[in-house]
C-alpha positions, 0 to 999 in steps of 0.5 A: 835319686841321682846326685845330679837331681839334688837341689844344692840349695836345700841340701842339708848336712845330714844329706851330705853325710849320707852321700859321702858315708853311707854304704862304705866299709873297710875290708881291712885289706892292704893296697898298693895304691891309694887315691885321694880325690880333692874337693874343698869340703872334705880334703883335710879329712881325706888327706888325713885318712890317706896319710894314716893308711900310708903310715900304717903300711896299708898302702905303698903309693899315695896319689892326690888327685885335684881336678880344676876344670879340665886340668888333673894334677897328680902328686905322688908321695 
């Protein structure tokens, strides 16, 4: 099923967890860049995880990307 085919009126918390968290894994490798895509539901969790990775020296540059209609704002730490 494509995300565009999901009826948001009947979308459960369990469905959202599957979409967000299924088939994700951390290979433990470091990266030069980290991207945090903003959204109103999971922004705090994403930022907290990214800051933790930055503080643990797993990433060197952290970018927060917020998309508002057609405007993209990049904030570099």
